[in-house]
N, C-alpha and C positions, 0 to 999 in steps of 0.2 A: 590629525591623531588618528584619521579612517586610515589615512595609506598606510599609517605604521603596521596597524593594524592586519590590515591587508596582506602587507607583508610576513608578518609572523605567521601570518595563517599557511601562507604560499609557501614558509620556509619550512613549517612542521609538515604541510604536504609531500612535500619531497621528501624529507627524512622519513617519513613514515610508509611511504610506497611500497615500498619491496615488504613491511612486514604482513605476517598470516593471521597475527593472534586474534582473540574475536573483539578484545578491545580495542585496538589498534584499527582492523575493520570499520568496526562504528563510528570513528572519526573520521577514518578515510573517506566513508561514505557521507558522514555528516560536511565534509567539505567538498564535497564533487557536487550536494548538492547547493550548498551558498555560492559555491562557482559557476555551476555549467547551468543551474533550474531559474524558472522564475516563481512565484509566487505560487501558481496551481501545484509546481514541483514539491515547492517545499510544504505546503499543507498536504502535499500526501506523504511526506517521509514522516512530517510530524503522527499524522494520522494513525499512518502503521506502527508508529513506535508508541504511539497511544495505547492500540488496542494490544500488544505484544507486554506493556505495562495494566494490562486489564484495565484500563478509562475509556471504558467504549462511551459512555457519553462524549466526552473531548475528541475521544478517536471518530466519533461517528459524525461532529460535527466540522473536523477537521477534512475528513474523507468526501463529505458532501460539498465541502468549500472548494476543493479542489477539481473537484468536478463542474463546479457554478461556474470557479474562473475560466476554462477551457483547457485541461488536460492536453497535449499536443500529441505523445504518442496515444495510439489507440492499447497497446501494452498495459500503460499506466490508466489508461480507464476502464480496461478491463480489474486491475488490479486493484480501483478503490470500488469498482462494485462487488468484487471478491468479498473484499474486507468487510464494506458495511451487508452482506449478505450472511457474512459468519456473526456479526456483530447481532443481527434480524435472528439469526436461529438460536444463539446462546442465551436469548434474551427471552426465547418463547413466542417468538414473532415470524411465524412461518410462514403466511404470506408475504409479509415484505420481504425475509430472506431468497422467497422464490422469486418474485419481481426485481432484486437486484442480481441473482441469478441469469433471470432474461433481459435481461439489460446485457450482462457482461457478454451473454451466447448473441445478441442481435450483434455486436460490436465485434466478435471474434466466434462465429460459428464453430472453431474448432477448439475452443477451448475446454480445456481440460485442469481437472485438481492435480496438485503436486500427489505421488500415491499418500502419503502420511496423510494430506487434507482429504483423499475422497475417501477413508476409513475413518474418519470421522464421525461418532452416532449421530450428531446433531446436526449438520450441514450434509453428511456424504450422500443420506438418504434421499434427501430434498434437489440436492443438484442431479442427482440420478433420474429421479421422478421427472424433471422440467429440463435435462438434457434429451430423455427421450419422448418427449411431447413435442418436439419441434420437428 
């Protein structure tokens, strides 16, 4: 039965490969995670999705689990710390927010927030002050 399910998902992925709409892009991302990544990367994708749905408690748990499971790519590690920082900042935990930004910057000293992220009133100033102290 697993082979049939895998075949169906692969065929769906092939059919949807060229589509660019947001819902289809989300399905493509999910398929990519299923086929190309391990537990750490799956936890990261789940955590980001939960963050986007404002489920910060579960997002935080999965983002931390992704780091604990050993995310292979440095960019994924930075991304996990960034989202953890965002969660801490919106939860009025500035010290923990700053700590997560420090961890991200330790992995990638050139790390920058996206322009829309940098202007956020909660974490934008915390990031700028943290990066400025390095």
